C-alpha positions in Angstrom: 0.0 0.0 0.0 1.8 3.2 -1.2 -0.1 5.3 1.3 0.3 3.3 4.5 3.4 1.4 3.5 7.1 2.3 3.8 8.9 3.8 0.8 12.5 2.5 0.5 14.9 4.3 -1.8 18.4 3.4 -2.8 20.3 6.6 -3.3 23.3 7.2 -5.5 26.2 9.5 -4.7 24.3 12.7 -5.6 21.3 11.9 -3.5 19.0 10.8 -6.2 17.0 7.6 -6.0 18.2 4.9 -8.4 15.5 2.4 -7.2 12.3 2.6 -5.2 10.2 -0.1 -3.6 7.3 -0.1 -1.2 6.8 -2.6 1.7 3.7 -3.1 3.8 4.0 -1.5 7.2 3.7 -4.3 9.8 4.4 -3.1 13.3 5.0 -6.4 15.0 7.4 -7.8 12.2 10.9 -7.8 13.8 12.8 -7.7 10.6 12.2 -7.4 6.9 14.6 -8.2 4.1 14.1 -6.4 0.8 16.1 -7.2 -2.4 17.0 -4.8 -5.1 18.2 -6.8 -8.0 20.9 -5.2 -10.2 20.9 -2.0 -8.2 23.9 -0.4 -6.4 23.9 2.7 -4.3 25.6 4.6 -1.5 22.8 5.0 1.0 19.2 3.9 1.8 16.4 6.3 2.7 13.0 5.3 4.3 9.9 7.4 4.4 6.2 7.1 5.1 4.4 9.0 2.3 1.5 11.2 3.1 1.4 10.4 6.9 2.9 11.7 10.1 2.7 8.3 11.9 6.0 7.2 13.5 7.8 4.4 11.8 8.6 1.5 14.0 12.0 0.8 12.4 14.8 0.2 14.8 17.7 -0.4 12.4 18.5 -0.4 8.7 21.4 -2.5 7.4 22.6 -2.8 3.8 23.9 -6.4 3.6 25.7 -6.3 0.3 25.5 -6.9 -3.4 24.3 -10.3 -4.8 27.3 -12.2 -6.2 29.9 -10.1 -4.4 31.7 -10.2 -1.1 31.9 -6.4 -1.0 29.4 -4.7 1.2 27.7 -1.7 -0.3 28.8 1.6 1.3 26.3 3.0 3.8 27.7 6.5 4.1 25.4 9.5 3.3 25.3 10.7 -0.3 27.9 13.2 -1.3 26.5 16.8 -1.2 27.8 18.6 -4.2 25.6 21.6 -4.1 24.2 23.8 -1.3 20.8 22.6 -0.1 18.0 24.8 1.2 15.3 27.5 0.5 15.8 31.2 0.8 12.9 33.1 2.5 12.3 36.8 2.5 9.6 38.6 4.5 8.1 42.0 4.4 6.1 43.2 7.4 3.1 45.6 8.0 1.4 44.6 4.7 -2.3 45.3 4.5 -4.8 43.1 2.8 -5.2 39.3 2.5 -4.3 38.5 -1.1 -0.9 37.8 -2.6 -1.5 40.7 -5.1 -2.0 43.0 -2.1 1.4 41.9 -1.0 3.2 42.1 -4.4 1.7 45.5 -5.2 2.5 47.0 -1.8 5.0 49.8 -1.5 7.0 47.7 0.9 7.5 44.8 -1.5 8.2 47.1 -4.5 10.4 49.7 -2.9 11.9 48.4 0.3 14.2 45.6 1.3 12.9 42.6 3.3 13.9 41.8 6.8 16.9 39.5 7.3 16.6 36.5 5.0 16.1 33.1 6.4 17.3 29.7 5.0 14.8 26.9 5.3 15.8 23.2 5.0 12.7 22.4 3.0 9.9 24.1 1.1 7.8 24.7 4.2 7.7 27.0 7.1 7.9 25.7 10.7 5.1 26.4 13.2 2.0 28.3 12.4 2.3 31.6 14.1 5.0 33.8 12.7 2.9 36.9 13.2 0.3 38.9 11.4 0.2 41.4 8.4 3.2 40.1 6.5 4.1 38.6 3.1 6.8 36.1 2.4 8.6 34.9 -0.7 10.4 31.6 -0.9 12.8 30.7 -3.7 15.0 27.8 -4.6 15.9 25.5 -7.5 14.4 22.1 -7.3 16.4 19.1 -8.6 14.3 16.0 -9.5 15.8 12.7 -8.5 14.7 10.9 -11.7 13.3 11.6 -15.1 9.5 11.6 -15.2 6.2 13.4 -14.8 5.8 15.7 -11.8 2.9 17.7 -10.4 3.5 20.6 -8.0 1.2 21.5 -5.1 0.9 24.4 -2.7 -0.8 24.7 0.8 -0.9 28.0 2.5 -2.6 30.2 5.2 -3.7 32.7 4.0 -3.5 33.2 0.2 -0.6 31.7 -1.8 0.9 31.6 -5.2 3.4 29.1 -6.8 5.6 30.2 -9.7 7.8 27.8 -11.6 10.0 27.6 -14.7 9.5 24.1 -16.2 12.2 24.8 -18.8 15.1 25.2 -16.3 16.9 27.6 -14.0 16.2 31.0 -15.7 14.5 33.2 -13.1 12.8 35.2 -15.8 11.0 32.2 -17.3 8.6 31.6 -14.4 4.9 31.2 -14.8 2.2 30.9 -12.1 1.3 27.2 -11.9 -0.8 26.9 -8.7 -2.5 29.2 -6.2 -4.9 29.6 -3.3 -7.3 32.5 -3.4 -10.5 33.2 -1.5 -9.6 31.0 1.4 -6.8 29.0 3.1 -5.8 25.4 3.4 -4.8 23.4 6.5 -1.3 22.2 6.6 -0.6 19.0 4.6 -3.9 19.5 2.7 -3.1 19.8 -1.0 -6.6 19.0 -2.4 -8.9 21.6 -0.7 -9.0 23.7 -3.9 -8.5 22.6 -7.5 -6.1 25.5 -8.0 -3.6 24.1 -5.5 -2.1 21.7 -8.0 -0.3 22.4 -11.2 -0.5 20.7 -14.5 1.9 17.8 -15.2 5.5 18.7 -16.0 8.0 16.3 -17.6 11.3 17.0 -15.8 14.8 15.6 -16.2 16.8 14.1 -13.3 19.7 16.2 -11.8 18.5 19.3 -13.6 17.9 22.7 -11.8 14.4 24.2 -12.1 13.7 27.6 -10.6 10.7 28.0 -8.2 9.2 30.8 -6.2 6.3 30.7 -3.7 4.5 33.6 -2.1 2.0 33.8 0.7 0.2 36.6 2.4 -0.8 36.4 6.1 -3.5 38.7 7.5 -4.2 37.2 11.0 -4.4 34.0 12.9 -2.3 30.9 11.9 0.1 30.9 9.0 2.1 28.5 6.9 3.2 27.6 3.4 4.2 24.2 1.9 5.3 23.3 -1.6 5.1 19.6 -2.5 5.5 17.4 -5.5 4.0 14.1 -6.7 5.6 11.6 -9.1 5.8 7.9 -9.7 2.4 7.3 -8.3 3.3 8.6 -4.8 1.0 11.1 -3.1 2.2 14.7 -2.6 5.2 15.1 -0.3 6.9 18.4 0.7 9.9 18.7 -1.6 12.8 17.4 0.6 16.0 19.3 1.3 18.1 16.9 -0.8 16.2 18.0 -3.9 16.6 21.7 -3.3 19.5 23.9 -4.5 19.9 27.1 -2.5 20.1 30.2 -4.7 22.2 33.2 -4.0 19.2 35.4 -4.3 15.6 35.4 -5.5 14.5 37.0 -8.8 14.7 40.7 -9.2 11.6 42.5 -8.0 9.4 44.3 -10.6 10.7 47.8 -10.0 14.0 49.4 -10.6 14.3 51.2 -7.3 16.3 54.0 -8.9 13.8 54.7 -11.7 11.4 57.5 -10.8 9.5 57.3 -14.0 7.3 54.4 -13.0 4.6 56.5 -11.5 1.1 57.8 -12.1 -0.2 61.3 -11.2 -3.2 61.9 -9.0 -5.1 65.2 -8.8 -7.3 65.9 -5.8 -10.2 68.4 -5.9 -11.1 69.0 -2.3 -14.1 70.5 -0.4 -16.7 69.9 -3.1 -19.9 68.2 -2.0 -21.9 65.5 -3.7 -21.4 61.8 -4.5 -22.0 61.7 -8.3 -19.7 62.5 -11.2 -22.1 65.2 -12.2 -21.0 67.1 -9.0 -17.4 66.7 -10.0 -18.1 68.0 -13.5 -19.8 71.0 -11.9 -16.6 71.9 -10.0 -15.0 75.0 -11.7 -11.5 73.7 -10.7 -12.0 70.4 -12.6 -9.8 69.3 -14.3 -7.3 72.1 -14.8 -6.9 73.5 -11.3 -6.6 70.7 -8.7 -6.2 71.4 -5.0 -3.0 69.2 -5.1 -1.2 66.8 -7.3 1.0 63.9 -6.1 2.5 60.7 -7.5 1.3 57.1 -7.2 3.2 53.8 -7.4 0.2 52.1 -8.9 -3.2 53.0 -10.1 -4.9 53.1 -6.7 -5.4 55.7 -4.0 -5.4 54.9 -0.2 -8.9 54.0 1.0 -11.0 56.0 3.4 -9.0 59.3 3.3 -11.5 62.2 3.1 -15.1 63.2 2.4 -16.5 65.6 -0.2 -13.7 65.4 -2.8 -12.9 64.3 -6.3 -9.9 62.5 -7.8 -8.3 62.1 -11.2 -5.6 59.4 -11.8 -3.6 59.7 -15.1 -0.8 57.5 -16.4 0.7 55.8 -19.4 0.5 52.0 -19.2 3.0 49.7 -20.9 1.8 46.3 -22.1 4.1 43.6 -20.8 3.1 41.1 -23.4 1.0 41.2 -26.6 -2.5 40.0 -26.2 -6.0 40.8 -25.0 -6.4 42.8 -21.7 -9.6 43.3 -19.7 -9.6 46.5 -17.5 -11.4 46.8 -14.2 -12.3 49.7 -11.9 -13.6 49.8 -8.3 -14.5 52.9 -6.4 -16.6 54.6 -3.7 -18.5 56.6 -4.9 -19.0 56.9 -8.7 -16.2 56.5 -11.2 -15.3 56.2 -14.9 -12.2 54.7 -16.6 -11.0 56.3 -19.9 -8.6 54.7 -22.4 -6.8 56.2 -25.3 -5.0 54.1 -27.9 -2.1 56.6 -28.1 1.1 57.4 -26.3 1.3 61.0 -27.5 -2.2 62.5 -27.1 -2.8 63.4 -23.4 -5.2 66.2 -24.1 -8.2 66.7 -21.9 -11.1 64.3 -22.3 -14.6 65.6 -22.7 -15.4 63.8 -19.5 -19.2 64.2 -19.6 -19.5 62.9 -23.2 -16.3 60.9 -24.0 -16.8 57.1 -24.2 -15.4 55.3 -21.2 -14.4 51.6 -21.0 -15.7 50.8 -17.5 -17.4 52.6 -14.6 -19.0 52.2 -11.2 -22.6 53.5 -11.1 -22.9 53.7 -7.3 -20.0 52.5 -5.1 -18.0 49.3 -4.3 -15.7 48.2 -1.5 -12.0 48.5 -2.1 -10.9 46.2 -5.0 -14.4 44.8 -5.2 -14.2 44.1 -9.0 -17.5 42.4 -9.7 -20.2 44.2 -7.7 -21.5 45.6 -11.0 -20.1 42.9 -13.4 -21.4 44.4 -16.6 -20.2 47.9 -15.8 -16.9 47.6 -13.9 -14.9 45.7 -16.6 -14.1 46.6 -20.2 -14.4 44.4 -23.2 -11.1 42.7 -24.1 -8.7 45.2 -25.7 -5.7 44.1 -27.8 -2.4 45.6 -26.7 1.1 45.3 -28.1 4.1 44.4 -26.0 6.1 47.5 -25.0 3.7 50.0 -26.5 2.4 52.8 -24.3 -1.3 53.7 -23.9 -2.9 56.5 -22.0 -5.5 56.0 -19.2 -7.4 58.2 -16.8 -9.7 57.3 -13.9 -12.0 59.8 -12.2 -14.0 59.4 -9.0 -16.3 61.5 -6.8 -16.7 60.9 -3.1 -19.5 62.3 -0.9 -19.3 60.9 2.6 -18.4 57.7 4.4 -15.8 55.2 2.9 -13.9 56.1 -0.2 -11.5 54.3 -2.6 -10.4 54.1 -6.3 -8.4 51.4 -8.0 -7.8 50.3 -11.6 -6.8 46.7 -12.5 -6.4 44.3 -15.4 -6.3 40.7 -16.3 -4.5 39.2 -19.3 -3.0 35.9 -20.4 -3.4 33.1 -17.8 -4.1 35.5 -14.9 -6.9 34.3 -12.6 -7.1 37.3 -10.4 -7.5 41.0 -11.2 -4.2 42.8 -10.5 -3.9 46.5 -9.7 -1.8 48.1 -12.5 1.5 49.5 -11.4 5.3 48.9 -11.2 7.0 48.7 -14.6 3.7 48.6 -16.3 3.0 52.4 -15.7 4.9 55.5 -16.7 4.6 59.1 -15.8 2.4 61.1 -18.2 4.1 64.0 -20.1 
């Protein structure tokens, strides 16, 4: 039984399994002899897949090789590369989603706390704190050729990124995630999105991997597992990790001040509809103040009785269809211009807009008005700049404004920012 039995691996000098067998787990059996015909190795490893039960194994002895008087060596496999996982953590991060973490000023523009080195692709304990985001990175080294699936378990939200082609850090794609909930430790099947597609990997080859998780409150953990050869998911062991010198470069060049948007505030003007904003004689040419944003979103719940205009170029990271989203409290409109040179004023009352909020939404609530808050798919070209503006009018109570998009294989709306925006002329 591969679930309740004992997995016995013969390891060669670099720690990879040259042969695997399973034996039934019988507690009262004093000894058990297992033969590997035609196999030679330098060590033996026993494990209990998918269980935390203690193994009642007192001693393991490699007797020798059939047809030879020479005993097989029992020393540990030679370690010819550094093992481990690098973990970086940023604290005081609001929100619950990984996108909240990865779009935060802290992640984009500040260094993490002191990095930690983990033995395996999982955190220990379940209470590291609250309001933080962590990134784990390593190379995984498969022990044998074959088909592998990757899995993630996290509390709270998590994302797993992987380059199935090799060690290039720029070649990652998102292969699994947890969104809208959390999974208990060692539970890799709570959500369909926790498991990746099947990857055909080569033995002794480095593949780059990163995992993110965002903790809001309560317990916390992250685990990355793999399954291959008919074995249930197991946390990827230390022997199959190659410690990197650093994780991938974060999205922003910290010395480049051009990756910004401009936000104009029109203060002390009552009303909660855009009609009230249009009636303000200072809109749009004479704002009360103008400042810079790192992404197309203002801080929530700032003031009452004001209006906002966000303006920016966006730069398409890849060629393809993009769907734009807007959320706000109170009313808002999102304008798009297929040009990187024309930043003249819109006729805001009459110019067509691609998305709007007719009443109000919570912060980053992208689907309260599903037919109004998102655009039709728009074809963009990689590297080309496009001009966007978002306007919002706040009366009283809560207030917010954010612009996001989805493209390619993205499953969640992402607030636009980082290298994907540029300061308007």
